[in-house]
C-alpha positions in Angstrom: 0.2 -0.1 0.1 1.2 3.4 -0.8 -0.3 6.3 1.4 0.0 10.1 1.1 -0.4 12.2 4.4 -0.2 16.1 4.4 -0.5 17.7 7.9 -1.4 21.1 8.4 -0.9 23.7 11.3 2.0 24.6 13.2 4.0 21.7 11.8 7.5 23.2 10.3 10.2 24.5 12.5 9.1 22.0 15.7 10.8 18.7 14.8 7.7 17.4 12.9 9.9 15.6 10.2 12.4 14.3 12.4 10.0 12.9 15.0 7.9 11.5 11.9 11.2 9.7 10.6 11.8 8.4 14.3 8.1 7.0 14.6 8.0 5.2 11.0 11.2 3.8 11.1 10.0 1.6 14.3 7.6 0.0 11.1 8.8 -1.6 7.9 7.7 1.4 5.9 9.8 3.2 3.0 9.2 6.6 1.6 9.8 10.2 3.0 9.0 13.2 4.8 9.3 16.6 3.5 8.3 20.4 4.4 5.9 22.2 1.5 6.2 25.6 0.5 2.6 25.9 1.7 3.8 25.5 5.4 2.5 21.9 5.4 4.2 19.0 5.8 3.9 15.9 3.4 4.6 12.2 4.3 4.6 9.3 1.8 4.6 6.0 3.4 4.7 2.6 1.9 4.6 -0.7 3.4 1.4 -2.9 4.7 -1.4 -1.2 5.7 -1.4 -2.5 9.2 2.4 -0.9 9.7 0.9 2.5 7.8 -2.1 2.3 10.1 -0.1 2.1 13.4 2.5 4.9 12.1 -0.3 7.5 11.5 -1.8 6.7 14.9 1.5 7.4 16.6 2.1 10.4 14.7 -1.1 11.6 15.5 -0.8 11.2 19.0 2.8 12.2 19.5 2.1 15.2 17.2 -1.3 16.5 18.3 -0.2 19.5 19.5 1.0 20.7 16.4 -1.3 20.0 13.7 -4.8 21.1 13.5 -5.9 19.1 9.8 -4.5 16.4 7.7 -5.4 15.1 4.5 -5.1 11.0 3.6 -4.9 9.4 0.1 -4.4 5.9 -0.3 -3.1 4.3 -3.4 -2.5 0.5 -4.2 1.1 -0.1 -5.9 4.5 -1.6 -5.6 7.1 0.1 -3.6 9.2 2.7 -5.1 11.5 3.6 -1.9 13.8 1.3 -0.2 14.3 3.1 3.1 12.2 6.0 4.9 14.0 9.8 4.6 13.7 13.4 5.4 13.7 15.4 2.6 15.0 19.1 2.3 
């Protein structure tokens, strides 16, 4: 499964990407996290649906004081990434 999540709110300059990477690396998930020009953060995750759901739940809980809204897009497909990274 491939999933892209956009988090909106006070999500840049607060360690959001670093925390996301640490959370996601606890699971067998590949992809990336990056800041976008509009002030939001984009996370692309590839892996088993159960791992992605658990990672999203942990991100939502750990970072709940920073994000105010999120948008989720799910897609089926083969993985394109080999690890999970912070993109600049």
